[in-house]
C-alpha positions as CSV (number, residue, x, y, z in Angstrom):
1,M,15.6,-0.5,-12.2
2,S,12.3,-1.8,-13.5
3,V,9.7,0.5,-15.1
4,P,7.3,0.3,-12.1
5,I,10.1,1.2,-9.7
6,R,11.2,4.1,-11.9
7,V,7.6,5.3,-12.1
8,V,7.3,5.3,-8.3
9,V,10.7,6.9,-7.7
10,G,10.0,9.5,-10.4
11,A,6.6,10.3,-9.1
12,S,7.8,10.6,-5.5
13,L,10.7,12.9,-6.5
14,C,8.5,15.0,-8.7
15,L,5.9,15.4,-6.0
16,L,8.5,16.4,-3.5
17,A,10.1,18.7,-6.1
18,G,6.7,20.1,-6.9
19,M,6.6,21.4,-3.3
20,A,9.8,23.3,-3.9
21,V,9.8,24.6,-7.4
22,A,10.9,28.2,-6.8
23,V,14.5,29.1,-7.6
24,E,14.9,30.9,-4.4
25,L,13.3,29.1,-1.4
26,P,11.3,31.2,0.9
27,S,12.3,31.1,4.6
28,N,8.7,30.2,5.7
29,L,8.6,27.0,3.7
30,P,6.9,24.3,5.8
31,K,9.3,21.7,7.3
32,R,8.6,18.0,7.8
33,K,9.3,16.3,11.1
34,P,12.5,14.2,11.1
35,G,12.0,10.5,10.9
36,L,10.4,7.9,8.7
37,W,7.8,9.1,6.3
38,E,5.4,7.2,4.1
39,M,4.5,8.8,0.8
40,Q,1.7,7.7,-1.4
41,A,1.8,8.9,-5.0
42,G,-1.4,9.3,-7.0
43,G,-2.1,8.2,-10.6
44,A,-0.3,5.2,-12.2
45,A,2.3,5.0,-9.4
46,A,-0.4,4.4,-6.8
47,A,-0.8,0.8,-7.9
48,H,2.7,0.0,-6.8
49,G,2.2,1.0,-3.2
50,A,3.7,3.5,-0.8
51,T,7.3,4.6,-0.6
52,K,9.0,5.3,2.7
53,M,11.8,7.7,3.4
54,C,14.0,8.5,6.3
55,I,14.6,12.3,6.5
56,D,16.3,14.8,8.7
57,A,16.2,18.6,8.5
58,A,19.3,18.6,6.1
59,T,17.7,16.0,3.7
60,D,14.4,17.8,3.7
61,Q,16.1,21.1,2.8
62,A,18.3,19.4,0.2
63,M,15.2,17.9,-1.5
64,Y,13.6,21.4,-1.7
65,Q,16.8,22.8,-3.2
66,M,17.0,19.9,-5.7
67,G,13.5,20.8,-6.8
68,A,14.5,24.5,-7.1
69,K,17.5,23.6,-9.3
70,M,15.5,21.3,-11.5
71,S,12.8,23.9,-12.0
72,G,15.2,26.7,-12.7
73,A,16.6,24.7,-15.6
74,M,13.3,23.6,-17.0
75,C,10.6,26.2,-16.2
76,S,10.0,29.5,-17.8
77,K,7.3,30.5,-15.3
78,M,7.3,29.8,-11.6
79,D,4.8,31.4,-9.2
80,F,5.4,30.0,-5.7
81,K,3.4,31.2,-2.7
82,V,3.5,30.1,1.0
83,N,0.6,31.0,3.1
84,G,0.7,29.4,6.6
85,N,0.3,25.7,6.0
86,A,-0.4,26.0,2.3
87,V,2.1,26.0,-0.6
88,V,0.6,26.9,-4.0
89,T,2.7,26.5,-7.2
90,D,1.8,27.6,-10.7
91,S,4.4,26.8,-13.4
92,V,5.1,26.4,-17.0
93,C,7.9,23.9,-17.7
94,Q,9.5,22.2,-20.7
95,M,9.7,18.4,-20.3
96,P,11.9,16.4,-22.6
97,T,10.3,13.1,-23.8
98,Q,11.2,10.4,-26.3
99,S,8.9,12.0,-28.8
100,G,10.0,15.6,-28.3
101,T,9.5,18.4,-25.8
102,V,6.2,18.8,-24.0
103,T,5.0,22.0,-22.3
104,L,3.7,21.2,-18.9
105,T,1.5,23.8,-17.3
106,S,0.6,23.0,-13.7
107,H,-1.2,24.2,-10.6
108,S,-0.3,22.4,-7.3
109,D,-1.8,23.0,-3.9
110,T,0.1,21.4,-1.0
111,R,-1.5,21.5,2.5
112,F,0.5,20.6,5.6
113,D,-1.1,19.4,8.8
114,G,1.6,20.6,11.2
115,D,4.9,18.9,10.5
116,T,3.5,15.3,10.4
117,S,1.5,15.1,7.2
118,Y,0.8,16.8,3.8
119,Q,-1.6,16.4,0.9
120,V,-0.9,17.5,-2.6
121,T,-3.5,18.1,-5.4
122,S,-2.2,18.9,-8.8
123,H,-3.8,19.8,-12.2
124,M,-1.5,19.5,-15.2
125,K,-2.0,20.4,-18.9
126,Y,0.2,19.0,-21.6
127,S,1.0,20.5,-25.0
128,P,1.2,18.5,-27.1
129,A,-0.5,15.5,-25.5
130,F,1.7,13.3,-23.3
131,M,1.0,9.6,-23.1
132,G,-2.3,10.3,-24.9
133,K,-3.5,12.9,-22.4
134,T,-3.8,16.7,-22.6
135,E,-4.7,17.1,-18.9
136,S,-4.4,15.1,-15.7
137,D,-5.3,15.5,-12.0
138,T,-3.3,13.8,-9.3
139,T,-3.4,13.6,-5.5
140,S,-0.7,12.4,-3.3
141,G,0.5,12.8,0.2
142,G,2.7,11.7,3.0
143,H,2.7,11.3,6.7
144,W,5.2,10.7,9.5
145,I,5.3,7.2,10.8
146,S,8.1,7.0,13.5
147,A,11.7,7.7,14.1
148,C,13.9,6.1,11.4
149,A,14.7,2.5,12.1
150,A,18.1,1.3,13.4
151,G,20.5,1.3,10.5
152,Q,18.6,3.7,8.3
153,K,20.4,6.8,7.2
154,P,18.7,10.1,6.3
155,G,17.9,10.0,2.6
156,D,17.2,6.3,2.6
157,I,14.2,5.6,0.3
158,I,12.5,2.2,0.8
159,M,10.6,1.2,-2.3
160,P,7.4,-0.9,-2.1
161,N,9.3,-3.9,-3.2
162,G,11.8,-3.4,-0.3
163,M,14.7,-2.0,-2.5
164,V,16.6,0.7,-0.7
165,M,18.4,3.7,-2.3
166,N,19.7,6.9,-0.8
167,I,18.6,10.2,-2.2
168,N,21.5,12.1,-0.7
169,A,23.9,9.8,-2.5
170,M,21.9,10.2,-5.7
171,M,22.0,14.0,-5.5
172,K,25.8,14.0,-5.1
173,H,26.2,12.2,-8.5
């Protein structure tokens, strides 16, 4: 997988995981409408275009749970609050990098517009600096497009270059 594709996949998964970073998921967590979603990542990944994903209720829940498991292993602090259509997350996590461990302190605010769109704003601090930065701000979001196309399976991720992979299959490995 090329570096740009890995950046887009990683950013998309991190953004989705960022919405679900509590170890125990609250019952009032907003749900996304089943179907085909278009997700636009902010920052460096934005230059590569939007990613699309076919989801159903089980895949949406599995992605939240994947985020919870990832955060439980990497984060020493996790404050996760759901208030109506808003999900606010404050965390302190250890991120392994090629040059050593970086402490990532983040604040994310995810706002849902019903079950058909969401917008995420995040502020992150890195210690020590990561890729030359000590702080970064990102915005991202997603919106429902339509029912999944014929032949698409829940979990199918369609990359900007047309490559397709299935997150459900990836989570099983």
